N, C-alpha and C positions, 0 to 999 in steps of 0.2 A: 641487497640487492637480493640472497633469496628467497627475505621477504615478500619480495617484489612480483619476483616471479611467478611464486608461487599465489601471489594476486589475481596473477596477471591470467595465470593459471586456470585458475577459480570462476573469471568473467569468461574468459571464451567456452570453461565448459556448460557456465548458468547459456548465455547464449547460445550453443548451438543447442542444451537444452528444448531450450524454450522459442527456442525457431520450428525444433521439431515437430515438437507440439502444439504448434501456430500453423502450420503449411501442410502437415500429413494425411490433412483431408480434400487439399488444394491440387490442381495440378501442377503438372509440373514447369514447362513454358510458361506459361502463364503467370506465375509467380515468383519466376524465378528474383525478376528487376525490387515485390516484394520483400524476398525476403534478406534483397542486398539492402535496402534501405532502413528496411527495420532493423538491421543485423549495425547499419549505418552508428544509428540512431539512440543506442541500446550504449555500443560504444563510447558517444558519443557524452551521455548524458551520466555516465557510471564515474563519481569525482569528482562533479560539480554538483550545484550546491541547490538542497531547493527552497524554495520561497515560502514563508509561510507567509498570509494576511495578515495585514496592519491592525484590520476593522476584525472582532472575531468574538461570538458571543458562546460559551460555556455552557452549556444546555446539562443536565444534572433529573434526569424525573424518578430518578429510585435512588437508595436511599446512599449504602457505602459505597465505595469502587476502591480498587487496589493501589491505586493511585487520586491524589491530583492532577490540576493542570502544569502544579507548579514542583511540585517532584515526576512531573512527563517530560515535560522541557528541562531539566536536569539527568536525564534516565543518560545511560550509556550508547545507547544502543533505542530503533523506533524504529516501528512501521508506519509510516501512510499511505490511505486510502482515499481514493474524493470515489461519493459515490455522494447521486442525485439524487436525493430527499422526496422533486415530485414524480419520483418514476415508481410507485408499487413492487414488479419486478427487481427494480436496480435493491428496490429495500431489506429482500430478499435476503438478499447475501450479508446484510449480516447476521443473521443466527451462521454463515459460514466466522466470518470475521469473529465472529463468539469462542466459539471452536476453536478456530487460531489462537486464537489468546491467552487462549484456559491452556493450551499447549505449550509456550512458550512463557509461562505464568515466572516459571521457576526461574526464569533467566534476569530477569528483572527487562523486561522490552515491553513496554505499553503499546500497546496498537489505537491509535490515533485516525478515530473518524473523523474527515472533510467534508463536511455535508455543502453538499449546494444546492437553492432553492426555489420551484416560481411562482410560491404560493403560497413563501413567505412561510413555507417548513409546517401550514397547518395541517395539512397528510399523515407527516409522519409526530406529531405532537398526539395527533388524534390517533394513531395508533400504537402507541407509547401511554396514552393515558386507560384504552382499551383493555394494555396488556396481548396486545394480536404480537407487537415486534416485546423482545423477555431479556426481562436484567442483562445491558452489556458492563463489564467489569470495565469500562473506564467512562470521564463526562465525552460528550458528544463535542464537535463545532462545529455551529454554522462558522462560513462561509458570505455574510446577506448581497455578497455585492457582486462574488463568482469571480474575486481576483486569483484563489488559488490554481485553477487550473488556465488562467487569462497571462499570471508569469510563470507558471510548467506547463510549456502548453505541447514537450512529448507526450503528456497524460492525453489528449485531448489526437491527436496522428496514433493511435490503436490502443483497443481498448484491454489488449492485455496488458499495460504500461501503466494503469490508472492505480497503480501502489508502489512501494519504495521500501529499503531498507538501509534508513539512515543510520552517523554514526553520532556522539553529545551536538559534534558542532551544525549537521544536518546536510554532510555531506553523503550520497550519496553511491548505498556502500554492491545494490542491486535491484533489478528495475524490471517487473513483471510482476502478476500476477497467481497468487500460493498455488492458487485452488486451478488452476491450466489445468495442473498435473498432477498425480503424484512423486511424484522427477521433484518440480519444481520447488512444491512444502518441504522436500527431503530440504534440500539446496540449502530455501533461509535457513531452516533447522541448521542441518550442519553450519552455515555462518556464525549463526550466532551464538554454538557452540564456540566454534575454535577461536572465538569473539569475547567470549564471555568467560575464556577457560576455566567449561567447567563439570 
């Protein structure tokens, strides 16, 4: 019971921080409905299972990795993020994910980047070959049929929801982009530490 209360408290704190940073620059009157809709979306997402594509291609353009795809799936905690690989601006986020992955690697938490593409991943592969995308500590996962966002529709509703923290069974613990604010990133790390008991 105490654990459930602390989890609910943590979820509400996370939502408050997320909503604050999403809407701090917007007009209050216009966005009250949006804030309520996003809060409801987040509350309805946490605790649900994330759906993974049945058909996925593992792409390993670099030599060695912290974990291979089999060990990644067995991890106690995982961070999933959706990236549009046809968008060069979106691909810049890989640098942020690389930095974050190295920050949490000591806790055994992999960052799983699920990429979707409208150009058969040609741009992404080219940038990897030219080393414009630097070495990433985990393999990339290509979703050729774009089923990841189709089956996890909350990721389309708001850009800040395109990443989640899950448990071993892929139940969603946290939803939100750790790069929207330093506060959100700290919440991710705090929850990871709490669950990994390090």
